[in-house]
C-alpha positions in Angstrom: 3.7 6.7 37.2 2.8 6.1 33.5 1.7 2.8 31.9 5.2 2.2 30.5 7.5 3.1 33.4 9.5 0.2 34.7 7.0 -2.4 33.4 7.4 -5.3 31.1 4.9 -7.8 29.8 5.3 -11.4 31.1 5.6 -14.0 28.4 2.0 -15.2 28.8 0.6 -11.6 28.9 2.4 -10.7 25.6 1.5 -14.0 24.0 -2.2 -13.3 24.8 -2.0 -9.8 23.4 -0.3 -11.2 20.2 -3.0 -13.9 19.9 -5.8 -11.3 20.2 -4.2 -9.0 17.6 -3.1 -11.8 15.3 -6.3 -13.8 15.3 -6.8 -15.6 12.0 -10.5 -14.6 11.6 -10.7 -11.1 13.1 -7.1 -10.0 13.7 -4.6 -7.9 11.8 -3.6 -8.9 8.2 0.0 -9.7 7.4 0.2 -6.4 5.5 -1.1 -4.5 8.6 1.4 -6.3 10.8 4.3 -5.4 8.4 3.2 -1.7 8.5 2.6 -1.6 12.3 6.0 -3.2 13.1 7.7 -0.6 10.9 5.7 2.3 12.4 6.5 1.1 15.9 10.2 0.8 15.2 10.2 -3.0 15.7 12.3 -5.1 13.4 10.7 -8.2 11.8 13.3 -10.8 12.8 11.0 -13.8 12.4 10.0 -13.7 8.7 7.2 -16.0 7.5 5.2 -17.4 10.4 1.7 -17.4 11.8 0.5 -13.8 12.4 0.3 -14.0 16.2 3.8 -15.6 16.4 5.2 -12.8 14.3 3.7 -10.3 16.6 4.7 -12.1 19.7 8.4 -13.0 18.8 9.2 -9.5 17.4 7.6 -7.6 20.3 9.2 -10.0 22.9 12.6 -9.6 21.4 12.3 -5.8 21.3 11.0 -5.7 24.9 13.9 -7.9 26.0 16.4 -5.7 24.3 14.9 -2.4 25.7 14.1 -3.7 29.2 10.6 -2.1 29.0 7.4 -2.5 27.0 7.2 0.9 25.3 7.5 -0.5 21.8 4.9 -3.2 22.6 2.4 -0.5 23.7 3.2 1.6 20.7 2.4 -1.3 18.4 -0.9 -2.0 20.3 -1.9 1.7 20.2 -1.2 2.0 16.5 -3.0 -1.2 15.7 -6.1 -0.1 17.6 -6.5 3.5 16.4 -10.2 3.7 15.7 -9.7 5.6 12.4 -8.0 2.5 11.0 -11.4 0.8 11.1 -13.7 3.4 9.5 -14.7 0.9 6.8 -15.1 -2.0 9.3 -16.2 -0.6 12.7 -17.5 -4.0 13.8 -13.9 -5.4 13.4 -12.6 -2.8 15.8 -15.2 -3.9 18.4 -14.4 -7.6 18.1 -10.6 -7.0 18.2 -10.9 -4.6 21.2 -13.0 -7.1 23.2 -10.5 -9.8 22.6 -7.5 -7.5 23.3 -9.1 -6.2 26.5 -9.4 -9.8 27.8 -5.6 -10.2 27.2 -4.7 -6.8 28.5 -6.7 -7.3 31.7 -4.1 -9.9 32.9 -1.5 -7.1 32.7 -3.7 -4.6 34.5 -4.5 -2.6 31.4 -7.6 -1.9 29.3 -8.3 -0.1 26.0 -11.2 2.3 25.7 -13.3 3.0 22.6 -11.0 5.8 21.6 -8.1 3.4 21.4 -6.4 4.7 24.5 -4.8 2.5 27.1 -5.5 2.9 30.8 -4.5 1.2 34.0 -7.1 -1.2 35.4 -7.1 -3.8 38.2 -5.2 -6.9 37.2 -7.3 -10.0 36.8 -6.1 -13.5 37.7 -8.7 -15.8 36.2 -10.4 -16.3 32.8 -13.8 -15.6 34.3 -12.6 -12.2 35.7 -11.2 -11.3 32.3 -14.5 -12.2 30.6 -16.5 -10.3 33.2 -14.4 -7.2 32.7 -14.7 -7.4 28.9 -18.5 -7.7 29.2 -18.6 -4.7 31.6 -16.6 -2.6 29.1 -18.8 -3.7 26.2 -22.0 -3.0 28.2 -20.8 0.4 29.3 -20.1 1.4 25.7 -23.4 0.0 24.5 -25.3 1.9 27.2 -23.5 5.2 26.3 -24.3 4.6 22.6 -27.9 3.9 23.3 -28.1 7.0 25.5 -26.7 9.2 22.8 -29.1 7.7 20.2 -32.0 8.4 22.5 -30.9 11.9 23.2 -30.4 12.6 19.5 -33.8 11.1 18.6 -35.7 13.4 21.1 -33.6 16.5 20.9 -35.2 19.4 18.9 -33.4 19.9 15.6 -33.2 23.7 16.4 -31.2 22.7 19.5 -28.7 20.9 17.3 -28.2 23.9 15.1 -27.7 26.4 18.0 -25.3 24.2 19.9 -23.3 22.8 17.0 -23.0 25.5 14.5 -22.2 29.2 14.7 -25.0 31.1 13.1 -24.2 33.6 10.3 -25.2 37.2 10.8 -25.6 37.5 7.1 -25.9 35.1 4.2 -22.4 34.6 2.8 -21.8 35.3 -0.9 -20.9 32.5 -3.2 -17.3 33.8 -3.4 -17.0 34.1 0.4 -15.9 31.2 2.5 -16.1 32.9 5.9 -19.0 33.5 8.2 -19.1 36.2 10.8 -19.8 34.5 14.1 
């Protein structure tokens, strides 16, 4: 059974997700919200309002009309595509941490690739905070491990495992390399 099948967000779960994504300091801008609502096929029925309320009301109305949360999840996935944050990677991390706390009450979590996965549902704020810390710690450990590996790996190993060596030096007019 997929993440979407037969499921809806409760009012409080969707409100928490909207508040995480629409946070005044670190959340989406109004322009981003406009774009994401359109890309997700969600009508902006509310008009001018606080960012989190726009997200909440429009997603809530769409979910109520559809009887499932597919459009809500599409909005979240589109909002959290890592490539959207190339110029502000720290913003992605802050938003993802906040979003994961909210999603944990719905039994979901978002990984560093911006993919949603099932997770055990939490019932308390301390459980949500603990889960967010664990996800952050796991990511930091993996990044530290990769940095350590790259620091001590021989540069010749990088070349042999990453690039296909050329049998001959290509001419300036040639763009292909015999592998």
